[in-house]
TORLO-490147 format. One record per residue: chain; residue number from 1; x, y, z of N, C-alpha, C, O in turn; residue in one letter. Coordinates in steps of 0.2 Angstrom, whole numbers. Example, Ala and Ser with C-alpha at 12.3 -4.5 7.8 and 13.67 -1.06 7.14 Angstrom:
  kette   nr    n.x    n.y    n.z   ca.x   ca.y   ca.z    c.x    c.y    c.z    o.x    o.y    o.z  rest
      A    1     66    -28     39     62    -22     39     66    -16     39     71    -17     42     A
      A    2     64    -11     35     68     -5     36     64      0     39     67      6     40     S
//
This chain:
  kette   nr    n.x    n.y    n.z   ca.x   ca.y   ca.z    c.x    c.y    c.z    o.x    o.y    o.z  rest
      A    1    -32    -23    -68    -32    -19    -74    -25    -22    -78    -20    -22    -75     M
      A    2    -26    -22    -85    -20    -24    -89    -17    -18    -91    -20    -13    -91     T
      A    3    -11    -19    -94     -7    -13    -97     -9    -12   -104     -6     -8   -108     N
      A    4    -14    -16   -107    -16    -16   -113    -12    -19   -119    -14    -19   -125     G
      A    5     -7    -22   -117     -2    -25   -122     -3    -33   -122     -6    -35   -117     K
      A    6     -1    -36   -127     -2    -43   -127      4    -46   -130      8    -44   -134     A
      A    7      6    -52   -127     12    -56   -128     10    -63   -131      6    -66   -128     A
      A    8     13    -65   -136     11    -72   -139     18    -76   -137     23    -74   -139     L
      A    9     17    -81   -134     22    -85   -131     21    -93   -134     16    -96   -132     I
      A   10     26    -95   -138     26   -102   -140     29   -106   -135     34   -104   -131     T
      A   11     27   -113   -135     30   -117   -130     29   -115   -123     33   -115   -118     G
      A   12     23   -113   -122     21   -109   -115     19   -114   -110     18   -112   -104     A
      A   13     18   -121   -112     16   -125   -107     21   -128   -102     19   -131    -97     S
      A   14     27   -126   -102     32   -129    -98     39   -125    -98     40   -121   -103     G
      A   15     43   -126    -94     50   -123    -94     50   -116    -94     47   -112    -91     G
      A   16     55   -113    -98     56   -106    -99     50   -102   -101     48    -97    -99     I
      A   17     46   -105   -106     40   -102   -109     35   -101   -103     31    -96   -103     G
      A   18     34   -106    -99     29   -106    -93     31   -100    -89     27    -96    -86     Y
      A   19     37   -100    -87     40    -95    -82     39    -88    -85     37    -83    -82     E
      A   20     40    -87    -92     40    -81    -95     32    -79    -95     31    -73    -94     L
      A   21     28    -83    -96     21    -82    -96     19    -79    -89     15    -74    -89     S
      A   22     21    -81    -84     20    -79    -77     22    -72    -76     19    -67    -73     K
      A   23     28    -70    -79     31    -64    -78     28    -59    -82     26    -53    -80     L
      A   24     26    -60    -88     22    -56    -92     15    -54    -89     12    -49    -89     F
      A   25     12    -60    -86      5    -59    -83      6    -54    -77      1    -50    -76     A
      A   26     11    -55    -73     12    -51    -67     13    -44    -69     12    -40    -65     A
      A   27     15    -43    -75     16    -36    -77     10    -33    -80     10    -27    -83     D
      A   28      4    -37    -80     -2    -34    -83     -3    -35    -90     -7    -32    -93     G
      A   29      1    -40    -93      1    -41   -100     -4    -47   -102     -4    -52    -99     C
      A   30     -9    -45   -107    -13    -51   -109     -9    -56   -113     -3    -54   -116     N
      A   31    -11    -62   -114     -7    -67   -116    -10    -71   -122    -16    -72   -121     L
      A   32     -7    -73   -127     -9    -79   -131     -4    -84   -130      2    -84   -132     I
      A   33     -6    -90   -128     -2    -96   -126     -2   -101   -131     -8   -103   -133     L
      A   34      3   -103   -134      3   -108   -139      8   -114   -137     14   -113   -135     V
      A   35      5   -120   -138      9   -126   -137      5   -132   -139     -1   -131   -141     A
      A   36      7   -138   -139      4   -144   -141     -2   -146   -136     -7   -148   -138     R
      A   37      0   -145   -130     -4   -148   -124    -10   -143   -123     -9   -138   -119     S
      A   38    -16   -145   -125    -22   -140   -123    -23   -140   -116    -25   -135   -113     A
      A   39    -22   -146   -113    -24   -147   -106    -19   -142   -101    -22   -139    -97     G
      A   40    -13   -143   -103     -8   -139    -99     -9   -131   -100     -9   -127    -95     K
      A   41    -11   -129   -106    -12   -122   -108    -18   -120   -104    -18   -114   -102     L
      A   42    -23   -124   -104    -30   -122   -101    -28   -121    -93    -31   -116    -90     K
      A   43    -24   -125    -90    -23   -125    -83    -19   -118    -82    -20   -115    -77     E
      A   44    -14   -117    -86    -10   -111    -85    -14   -105    -86    -14   -100    -82     L
      A   45    -19   -105    -91    -23    -99    -92    -28    -98    -86    -28    -92    -84     A
      A   46    -30   -103    -83    -34   -102    -77    -30    -99    -71    -33    -95    -68     K
      A   47    -24   -102    -71    -20    -99    -65    -19    -92    -66    -19    -88    -61     E
      A   48    -17    -90    -72    -15    -83    -73    -21    -78    -73    -20    -73    -71     L
      A   49    -26    -80    -76    -32    -76    -76    -35    -74    -69    -37    -69    -67     T
      A   50    -34    -80    -65    -37    -79    -58    -32    -75    -54    -34    -71    -49     E
      A   51    -25    -75    -55    -20    -72    -51    -19    -65    -53    -18    -60    -49     A
      A   52    -20    -63    -60    -18    -57    -62    -24    -53    -66    -23    -47    -68     Y
      A   53    -30    -56    -67    -35    -53    -70    -34    -50    -77    -35    -44    -79     S
      A   54    -30    -54    -81    -28    -53    -88    -33    -57    -92    -36    -62    -90     I
      A   55    -32    -56    -99    -35    -60   -104    -30    -65   -107    -25    -63   -109     T
      A   56    -32    -71   -107    -27    -76   -109    -31    -80   -115    -36    -83   -114     V
      A   57    -28    -80   -121    -31    -84   -126    -26    -90   -127    -20    -90   -127     T
      A   58    -29    -96   -128    -26   -102   -128    -26   -105   -136    -32   -105   -138     V
      A   59    -21   -106   -139    -20   -109   -145    -16   -116   -145    -10   -115   -147     L
      A   60    -20   -121   -144    -16   -128   -145    -14   -129   -152    -18   -129   -157     P
      A   61     -8   -130   -153     -5   -131   -160      2   -135   -160      6   -134   -156     K
      A   62      2   -139   -165      9   -143   -166     13   -138   -170     12   -137   -176     D
      A   63     18   -135   -167     22   -129   -170     27   -132   -175     30   -128   -179     L
      A   64     28   -139   -175     32   -142   -180     29   -143   -187     32   -145   -192     S
      A   65     22   -142   -187     18   -142   -193     20   -136   -198     19   -131   -195     A
      A   66     21   -137   -204     23   -131   -208     17   -126   -209     19   -120   -209     P
      A   67     11   -128   -208      6   -123   -209      4   -119   -202      0   -115   -202     K
      A   68      7   -122   -197      6   -119   -190      6   -111   -189      2   -108   -187     A
      A   69     12   -108   -192     13   -101   -191      7    -97   -194      4    -93   -191     P
      A   70      5    -99   -200      0    -95   -203     -7    -96   -200    -11    -92   -199     A
      A   71     -8   -102   -197    -14   -104   -193    -15   -100   -187    -20    -97   -185     E
      A   72     -9    -99   -184     -9    -95   -178    -10    -88   -179    -14    -84   -176     I
      A   73     -7    -85   -184     -8    -78   -186    -15    -77   -188    -18    -72   -186     F
      A   74    -18    -81   -192    -25    -80   -194    -29    -80   -188    -34    -76   -188     D
      A   75    -28    -85   -183    -32    -85   -177    -32    -79   -173    -37    -76   -171     A
      A   76    -26    -76   -172    -25    -70   -169    -28    -64   -172    -32    -60   -169     V
      A   77    -27    -64   -179    -31    -58   -183    -38    -59   -182    -42    -54   -182     E
      A   78    -41    -65   -183    -48    -66   -182    -51    -63   -176    -57    -61   -176     A
      A   79    -47    -64   -170    -50    -62   -164    -48    -54   -162    -50    -52   -157     Q
      A   80    -45    -51   -167    -43    -44   -167    -38    -42   -161    -38    -37   -158     G
      A   81    -34    -47   -160    -29    -46   -155    -22    -43   -158    -20    -45   -163     I
      A   82    -20    -38   -155    -14    -35   -157     -8    -38   -153     -8    -37   -147     Q
      A   83     -3    -41   -156      3    -44   -153      8    -39   -152     11    -36   -157     V
      A   84     10    -37   -146     15    -32   -145     22    -35   -144     27    -32   -145     D
      A   85     22    -41   -141     28    -45   -140     27    -52   -142     22    -56   -141     V
      A   86     32    -54   -146     32    -61   -149     38    -65   -146     44    -63   -146     L
      A   87     36    -70   -142     41    -74   -139     42    -81   -143     37    -85   -142     V
      A   88     47    -82   -147     48    -88   -150     52    -93   -146     58    -93   -146     N
      A   89     49    -96   -141     52   -101   -136     52   -108   -138     56   -112   -136     N
      A   90     47   -110   -142     46   -117   -143     52   -120   -147     55   -117   -152     A
      A   91     54   -126   -145     60   -129   -148     62   -136   -145     60   -137   -139     G
      A   92     65   -140   -148     68   -146   -145     75   -148   -148     76   -145   -154     F
      A   93     78   -153   -145     85   -155   -148     85   -162   -148     80   -166   -146     G
      A   94     90   -165   -152     91   -172   -152     99   -173   -151    103   -170   -154     M
      A   95    100   -178   -146    106   -179   -144    108   -186   -147    105   -191   -147     H
      A   96    115   -186   -149    117   -192   -152    121   -191   -158    121   -186   -161     G
      A   97    124   -196   -161    128   -196   -167    123   -194   -173    118   -197   -173     A
      A   98    125   -189   -177    121   -187   -183    119   -193   -187    113   -193   -189     F
      A   99    123   -197   -188    122   -203   -193    116   -207   -190    113   -211   -194     V
      A  100    115   -207   -184    110   -211   -181    103   -208   -180     98   -211   -178     D
      A  101    103   -201   -181     97   -197   -180     91   -200   -185     92   -201   -191     A
      A  102     85   -200   -182     79   -201   -186     78   -195   -191     77   -190   -189     D
      A  103     78   -196   -197     77   -191   -202     71   -187   -201     71   -181   -202     P
      A  104     65   -190   -200     59   -187   -199     59   -182   -193     57   -177   -193     D
      A  105     62   -185   -188     62   -181   -182     67   -175   -182     65   -170   -180     E
      A  106     72   -176   -186     77   -171   -187     74   -165   -191     75   -159   -190     M
      A  107     70   -167   -196     66   -162   -200     61   -158   -196     60   -152   -197     L
      A  108     58   -161   -192     53   -158   -187     56   -153   -183     54   -148   -182     Q
      A  109     62   -155   -180     66   -151   -176     68   -144   -180     68   -139   -177     M
      A  110     71   -145   -186     73   -139   -190     67   -135   -192     67   -129   -192     I
      A  111     61   -138   -193     55   -134   -195     53   -130   -189     52   -124   -189     Q
      A  112     53   -133   -183     51   -129   -177     56   -124   -175     55   -118   -173     L
      A  113     63   -126   -174     68   -122   -172     69   -116   -176     71   -111   -174     N
      A  114     69   -117   -183     71   -112   -188     65   -109   -192     63   -103   -191     V
      A  115     61   -114   -195     56   -111   -200     50   -108   -196     48   -103   -198     S
      A  116     48   -111   -191     42   -109   -187     44   -102   -184     40    -97   -185     T
      A  117     50   -102   -181     52    -95   -178     52    -90   -183     50    -84   -182     L
      A  118     55    -91   -189     56    -86   -194     50    -84   -197     49    -78   -198     T
      A  119     45    -89   -198     39    -87   -201     34    -83   -197     31    -78   -199     T
      A  120     34    -85   -190     30    -81   -185     33    -74   -185     29    -69   -184     L
      A  121     39    -73   -185     42    -66   -185     40    -62   -191     38    -57   -190     T
      A  122     41    -65   -197     39    -62   -203     31    -60   -203     30    -55   -205     R
      A  123     27    -64   -200     20    -63   -200     18    -57   -195     14    -53   -197     L
      A  124     21    -57   -189     19    -52   -184     23    -46   -184     21    -41   -181     F
      A  125     29    -46   -188     33    -40   -188     30    -34   -191     30    -28   -189     L
      A  126     26    -34   -197     24    -29   -200     19    -24   -196     19    -18   -196     P
      A  127     15    -28   -192     10    -24   -187     14    -20   -182     12    -15   -180     G
      A  128     20    -23   -179     24    -20   -175     27    -13   -178     27     -8   -175     M
      A  129     29    -14   -184     33     -9   -187     27     -3   -189     29      3   -188     L
      A  130     21     -5   -190     16      0   -192     15      4   -186     13     10   -186     A
      A  131     15      1   -180     14      5   -173     21      8   -170     20     11   -165     R
      A  132     26      6   -174     33      9   -171     34      6   -164     37     10   -160     S
      A  133     32      0   -163     33     -2   -156     32    -10   -156     28    -13   -159     S
      A  134     36    -13   -152     36    -20   -152     42    -24   -150     47    -20   -150     G
      A  135     42    -30   -148     48    -34   -146     47    -41   -148     42    -44   -147     H
      A  136     53    -44   -150     53    -51   -152     59    -54   -148     64    -52   -148     I
      A  137     57    -59   -144     62    -63   -140     63    -70   -143     58    -74   -143     L
      A  138     68    -71   -146     70    -78   -149     75    -82   -144     79    -79   -141     N
      A  139     73    -88   -142     77    -92   -138     82    -96   -142     81   -100   -145     I
      A  140     88    -94   -140     94    -97   -143     97   -102   -138     93   -105   -135     G
      A  141    104   -102   -138    107   -107   -133    114   -105   -133    117   -101   -137     S
      A  142    118   -107   -128    125   -106   -128    128   -110   -134    134   -109   -137     I
      A  143    124   -115   -137    126   -119   -143    125   -114   -149    127   -116   -155     G
      A  144    123   -108   -148    123   -104   -154    129   -101   -156    131    -98   -161     S
      A  145    134   -102   -151    141    -98   -152    146   -103   -154    152   -101   -156     F
      A  146    145   -110   -154    150   -114   -156    147   -121   -159    141   -122   -158     A
      A  147    151   -125   -163    148   -131   -165    147   -136   -159    150   -135   -154     P
      A  148    142   -140   -160    139   -144   -155    140   -152   -157    134   -154   -159     V
      A  149    145   -155   -157    146   -162   -159    141   -166   -154    140   -165   -148     P
      A  150    138   -171   -157    133   -175   -154    126   -172   -153    121   -175   -151     L
      A  151    126   -165   -155    120   -162   -156    120   -157   -162    119   -151   -162     M
      A  152    123   -160   -168    126   -156   -173    120   -152   -176    121   -146   -177     A
      A  153    115   -155   -178    109   -151   -181    106   -146   -177    104   -141   -179     A
      A  154    105   -148   -170    102   -144   -165    106   -138   -165    104   -132   -165     Y
      A  155    113   -138   -164    117   -133   -163    117   -128   -169    117   -122   -168     G
      A  156    116   -131   -175    116   -127   -181    109   -123   -181    109   -117   -183     A
      A  157    104   -126   -178     98   -122   -178     98   -116   -173     96   -111   -175     T
      A  158    102   -117   -168    103   -112   -163    108   -106   -165    107   -100   -164     K
      A  159    113   -108   -170    117   -103   -173    113    -99   -177    114    -93   -178     A
      A  160    108   -102   -181    104    -98   -185    100    -93   -181     99    -87   -183     Y
      A  161     97    -95   -175     93    -91   -171     97    -85   -169     94    -79   -169     V
      A  162    103    -86   -167    107    -80   -165    109    -75   -171    108    -69   -170     L
      A  163    111    -78   -176    113    -74   -182    107    -70   -185    107    -64   -186     S
      A  164    101    -74   -185     95    -70   -188     93    -65   -183     91    -59   -185     F
      A  165     93    -66   -176     91    -61   -172     95    -55   -172     93    -49   -172     S
      A  166    102    -56   -172    106    -50   -172    106    -46   -178    106    -40   -178     E
      A  167    105    -50   -184    104    -46   -190     98    -42   -190     97    -36   -193     A
      A  168     92    -45   -188     86    -42   -188     86    -36   -183     83    -31   -184     L
      A  169     89    -37   -177     90    -31   -172     93    -25   -176     91    -19   -174     A
      A  170     98    -26   -180    101    -21   -183     97    -18   -188     97    -12   -189     E
      A  171     94    -22   -192     89    -19   -197     84    -15   -194     82    -10   -197     E
      A  172     81    -16   -188     76    -13   -185     78     -7   -181     74     -4   -178     L
      A  173     85     -6   -181     87      0   -176     83      6   -178     83      8   -184     R
      A  174     81      9   -173     77     16   -174     70     15   -176     66     20   -177     G
      A  175     68      9   -177     61      8   -179     56      8   -173     50      8   -174     S
      A  176     58      7   -167     54      6   -162     53     -1   -160     50     -3   -155     G
      A  177     55     -6   -164     54    -13   -163     61    -16   -161     66    -15   -165     V
      A  178     61    -20   -156     67    -22   -153     67    -30   -154     62    -33   -154     K
      A  179     73    -33   -155     74    -40   -155     79    -42   -150     85    -39   -150     V
      A  180     78    -47   -147     83    -50   -142     84    -58   -143     79    -61   -144     T
      A  181     90    -60   -143     91    -67   -143     93    -69   -135     99    -67   -133     A
      A  182     89    -73   -132     91    -76   -126     94    -82   -126     92    -87   -129     L
      A  183    101    -83   -124    105    -89   -125    107    -92   -118    112    -90   -115     C
      A  184    102    -97   -116    104   -100   -110    108   -106   -111    109   -108   -116     P
      A  185    112   -108   -105    115   -114   -105    110   -120   -103    104   -119   -104     G
      A  186    113   -125   -100    109   -130    -98    104   -128    -93    105   -124    -88     V
      A  187     97   -129    -94     92   -127    -90     87   -133    -88     86   -137    -92     T
      A  188     85   -133    -82     81   -138    -79     74   -137    -82     70   -134    -79     Y
      A  189     72   -141    -88     66   -141    -91     64   -148    -93     68   -152    -92     T
      A  190     59   -148    -98     58   -155   -101     63   -156   -107     62   -161   -110     G
      A  191     67   -151   -108     71   -152   -114     76   -158   -114     77   -162   -119     F
      A  192     79   -159   -108     83   -165   -108     80   -172   -109     83   -176   -112     Q
      A  193     74   -173   -106     71   -179   -108     69   -179   -115     69   -185   -118     E
      A  194     66   -174   -118     64   -174   -125     70   -175   -130     69   -179   -135     R
      A  195     76   -173   -128     82   -174   -132     86   -180   -131     91   -181   -134     S
      A  196     84   -183   -126     88   -189   -124     94   -188   -120     99   -192   -120     G
      A  197     95   -182   -117    101   -180   -113     99   -181   -105     95   -177   -103     M
      A  198    102   -185   -102    101   -186    -95    107   -185    -90    106   -182    -85     H
      A  199    113   -187    -93    119   -186    -89    125   -185    -94    127   -190    -97     S
      A  200    127   -179    -94    132   -177    -99    137   -172    -96    135   -169    -91     F
      A  201    143   -171    -99    148   -166    -97    145   -159    -94    147   -157    -89     G
      A  202    142   -156    -99    139   -149    -97    134   -149    -91    134   -145    -87     L
      A  203    130   -154    -91    125   -155    -86    129   -156    -79    127   -153    -74     M
      A  204    134   -159    -79    138   -160    -73    141   -154    -70    143   -153    -65     R
      A  205    142   -149    -75    145   -143    -73    140   -138    -70    142   -133    -67     L
      A  206    134   -140    -70    129   -136    -67    124   -133    -72    125   -132    -78     G
      A  207    117   -133    -70    112   -130    -74    108   -125    -70    108   -125    -64     A
      A  208    104   -121    -73    100   -116    -70     93   -118    -70     91   -122    -74     M
      A  209     89   -115    -66     82   -116    -65     79   -111    -71     81   -106    -72     E
      A  210     73   -114    -73     70   -111    -79     67   -104    -77     67    -99    -81     A
      A  211     65   -103    -70     63    -97    -68     68    -91    -68     67    -85    -70     V
      A  212     75    -93    -67     80    -89    -67     82    -86    -74     83    -81    -75     D
      A  213     82    -91    -78     83    -90    -85     77    -85    -88     79    -80    -92     V
      A  214     71    -86    -86     66    -82    -89     66    -75    -86     65    -70    -89     A
      A  215     68    -74    -80     69    -68    -77     75    -64    -80     74    -58    -81     C
      A  216     80    -67    -82     86    -64    -86     83    -62    -93     84    -56    -95     I
      A  217     79    -66    -96     77    -64   -102     72    -58   -102     72    -54   -106     G
      A  218     68    -58    -97     63    -53    -96     66    -46    -95     64    -41    -98     Y
      A  219     71    -46    -91     75    -40    -90     78    -38    -96     79    -32    -97     R
      A  220     81    -42   -100     84    -41   -106     79    -37   -111     81    -33   -115     A
      A  221     73    -39   -111     68    -36   -115     67    -29   -113     67    -24   -117     I
      A  222     66    -28   -106     65    -21   -103     71    -17   -105     70    -11   -106     K
      A  223     77    -19   -105     83    -15   -107     84    -15   -114     89    -11   -116     R
      A  224     81    -18   -118     82    -18   -125     88    -21   -128     91    -19   -133     G
      A  225     91    -26   -124     97    -30   -126     96    -34   -132     91    -37   -133     R
      A  226    101    -34   -136    101    -38   -142    102    -45   -141     99    -50   -144     A
      A  227    107    -47   -137    109    -53   -135    111    -54   -128    114    -49   -125     V
      A  228    108    -59   -125    110    -60   -117    111    -68   -116    107    -72   -118     I
      A  229    117    -69   -113    119    -76   -111    118    -76   -104    120    -72   -100     V
      A  230    114    -82   -102    112    -82    -95    118    -85    -91    121    -90    -93     T
      A  231    119    -83    -85    124    -85    -80    131    -83    -81    133    -83    -87     G
      A  232    135    -82    -76    142    -80    -76    146    -85    -79    150    -84    -83     L
      A  233    145    -92    -77    149    -97    -80    148    -97    -88    153    -98    -91     F
      A  234    142    -97    -90    141    -97    -97    144    -91   -101    146    -92   -106     N
      A  235    143    -86    -98    146    -80   -101    154    -80   -101    157    -78   -107     Q
      A  236    157    -83    -96    164    -84    -96    166    -89   -102    171    -88   -105     L
      A  237    162    -94   -102    164    -99   -107    163    -97   -114    167    -98   -118     M
      A  238    158    -93   -115    157    -90   -122    162    -85   -124    164    -85   -130     M
      A  239    164    -81   -119    170    -76   -120    176    -80   -122    180    -78   -126     F
      A  240    178    -85   -118    184    -89   -119    184    -92   -126    190    -93   -129     S
      A  241    178    -94   -129    178    -97   -135    180    -93   -141    182    -95   -146     M
      A  242    179    -86   -140    181    -81   -145    189    -82   -146    191    -80   -152     R
      A  243    193    -84   -141    200    -83   -142    203    -90   -143    209    -91   -144     F
      A  244    199    -95   -141    202   -102   -141    203   -105   -148    199   -103   -152     A
      A  245    208   -109   -150    208   -112   -157    202   -116   -158    199   -119   -154     P
      A  246    200   -116   -164    193   -119   -166    194   -127   -165    189   -130   -163     R
      A  247    199   -130   -166    200   -137   -165    198   -139   -157    195   -143   -156     P
      A  248    201   -134   -153    200   -135   -146    193   -134   -144    190   -138   -140     L
      A  249    190   -129   -147    183   -127   -146    178   -134   -148    174   -135   -144     V
      A  250    180   -137   -153    176   -142   -155    177   -148   -151    172   -152   -149     R
      A  251    183   -149   -148    184   -155   -144    181   -154   -137    178   -159   -134     R
      A  252    181   -148   -134    178   -147   -128    171   -147   -128    168   -150   -124     V
      A  253    168   -145   -134    161   -145   -135    159   -152   -135    153   -154   -132     S
      A  254    162   -157   -138    161   -164   -139    161   -167   -132    156   -171   -130     K
      A  255    166   -165   -128    167   -168   -121    160   -166   -117    158   -170   -113     W
      A  256    158   -160   -118    152   -157   -114    146   -161   -116    141   -161   -112     M
      A  257    146   -164   -122    140   -167   -124    140   -175   -123    135   -178   -124     M
      A  258    146   -177   -121    146   -185   -120    143   -187   -114    143   -183   -109     E
      A  259    141   -193   -114    138   -196   -108    143   -197   -102    142   -200    -97     E
//
């Protein structure tokens, strides 16, 4: 038996999104899974329906396409599905000097990390407010808290995610709808390969497993936390940045991003 609720998870085919999908399913939550890979989504849907007797809806979609959020919303509405939890997990990064970045790929990243997240939130929020119940989980980064040289545009998108999430959480105080920004450090997912990061300073300091990050994020939803940074090392590092001189923060951040 399901708990009657449904969660829409973007970027569900791997990494943190995949692990979050399993956690929601184990809790009896029906799922709407969104990612580019139809094959991976169908495999995950089969796995979760057999294990937890839930309903899983698969929506293969390139979320970097400007029309994708509206198409997802329309598809969900057409099937009469009520979205109780929106997980904006899909995103990617680009590593290297900004001047060398491919302009088209950079715009795709900004579209996915910022515009898609914002538009999906705007589309599904009214329904949650009408029911006085719901939760939005946005995936930020420890890069949300400081400039990220050699990933300048990516870091800026994640700064947006944190600012947007905190502002919205305060706007919605008392409405019954909660917003959480989950800010992980380096996590073992497909992100490093996609962004061209294989061996760099921060990676050498240690990385977390996607399942552990997902569990922290899931607990934060249950507790109604507005912001959660994963891992004690990351928490200490973010705390120290509040008091360190900004030039030092920039230089340390650059060292962490260097090969």
